[in-house]
C-alpha positions, 0 to 999 in steps of 0.5 A: 142598897139594902136589900130586904129578901122575903122570897123565902126563909132560905136567904138567911145569912150566918150569924156572927157566931155562926161565922166565928165557930166556922172559923175555929171548928177542930175538923178531920176527914169525915168520910173516915167518921174523923171530923169532932165536929160533924159527929157533935153535930149529928148527936146534937141533932138527933137529939133534936128529933128524938132519933137514935142517930144522924148524918149531915148532908149537903141539902134538903133534896139530897136528904129527902132523896138519899132517905127514899133510895135507903128506904126503898127498893127499884122499882117500889111504890112511894105515896106522897102528896101531889103539891110536896117539895119531893114532887114539885121541887126536887128535879124528879130525883126520886126516879133518878137516884131511888128508881121508885114510882111515886103515887101521888095523893091530893091533900087539903092545903097540904093536910093529908086524907088518911081514908085516901092514903089507905086508899093508894096501898097496893095488895099483893098482885102480880100486877103491882109495884109493892108500896114500901113508903109513906112520905109526909111534909110538916110544916108544909110548903103550902104554910100550913102544918099537920096536927099530931093526931093525923100523923098518928093515924098514918103512923098506924097505918103505914106500921099496920102494913109493914111500911115505912114513914119519911118525914119532909121535915125541913121545917120541922122546927117552925112546924113545932113552934106552930103547934106549940109542941117539941119537935121530938114529938113531930118525929116520933111518928115517923121512922126518918126525917130531914130537917134544913138547918140552912133555912130559917135557922140560919146557917149557910149550908147543910141539912140532917137526915135522922132515924135508927142506927141502922137506918143511918148506916146503910144511908151514910154509905148511900150518901157516899154513893150520892157524892155527899163525903164531904171530907172536912166538912166540920167547917160547915158543921160548926154552923149547924151546931150554933144554929140548933143551940140558938136558933130554934126558938126564935122561929116563933118571932117569923111566924109572929112576924108573918101574922102582921105582914099578912094583917097589914096586906089583907087591910089593903082592898086590891089583895086577897090573903090565903087565910087558911094557909097562915100557920108558919112564917109564909104569907099567901096572897093575890091581887084581885086587879090585873096588872104585869107581874113582871112590873110589880116585881122589878118596881119591888127591886128596884125600891129594895125588896126582893121578892119571887114572881107568882105561881099560878096568880099566886105570891108568897112572902116569907119572913127571915130573921134578917127582916125586921117589922120596919122592914116589913111595913116598907114592903106593905107601903111599897105594895099600897104605892104600886097598887096607886100607880 
């Protein structure tokens, strides 16, 4: 059976062109900086987000944690959204790897409040850890994007306090699509940015960490320390090149499909779509009737659709390149059939 997989955009499969590029890739030992395909990817990636240098890393979590490890010293304090990926989904790695303390702000559906962030920055005091880094997320995992005006204000605040900003830009190109800007404009307001090649861009493995040349030079050594020296990794970098050259612009198609899915689900009386979190390729919704969630997940799987169970009663369906409009029509019809049963 062919499955329609709307659990995430991490489930995307590499294109045929990616597979061919991987097969033909010219490689070398990347720890010695001898891999020409990795070098090509890193140059292209840096250009895409308007930074001076970039580093190929195994995953988004690796890239975020490497950024914290590079920007901070042990015992520093990092300001970050309570609902961010760094807090919720990176296994406490900031404590283990960077040895930092996280001071969390509460965003409004992923949109930071600059006054609250300002209130969390420590003054110089013998009792306080130094606050050295602010982390933002754009696009946010809650399905929203942060506008450039807010990012600019946080940039000005951070730099006025001698602090740095790191952006978890796992889906920065989705954010760029939603905002109608180039990804460079988003990244221009931060000192470092991580973005994933393996989500909507459909590469099989890998993320990018980008920043200044000095930052990336330091991060390269940190990557080695963290076990990220991957030797002949040009085979994977080759797919990342195709992802950046061919898959960025098509992300808006995923957004359009998510809009269609959201409208169709919202027409069902028993479904409540979270319309205020509909900026990218994610549809969050709740059912207004009670039933066994495990039964619903199993029903969808038996009928060829993979979904995640809800978190705190909320479901998330994610569109991606391997899901067509016809697939989404089937998804909606299955939801209707389940509710009728």
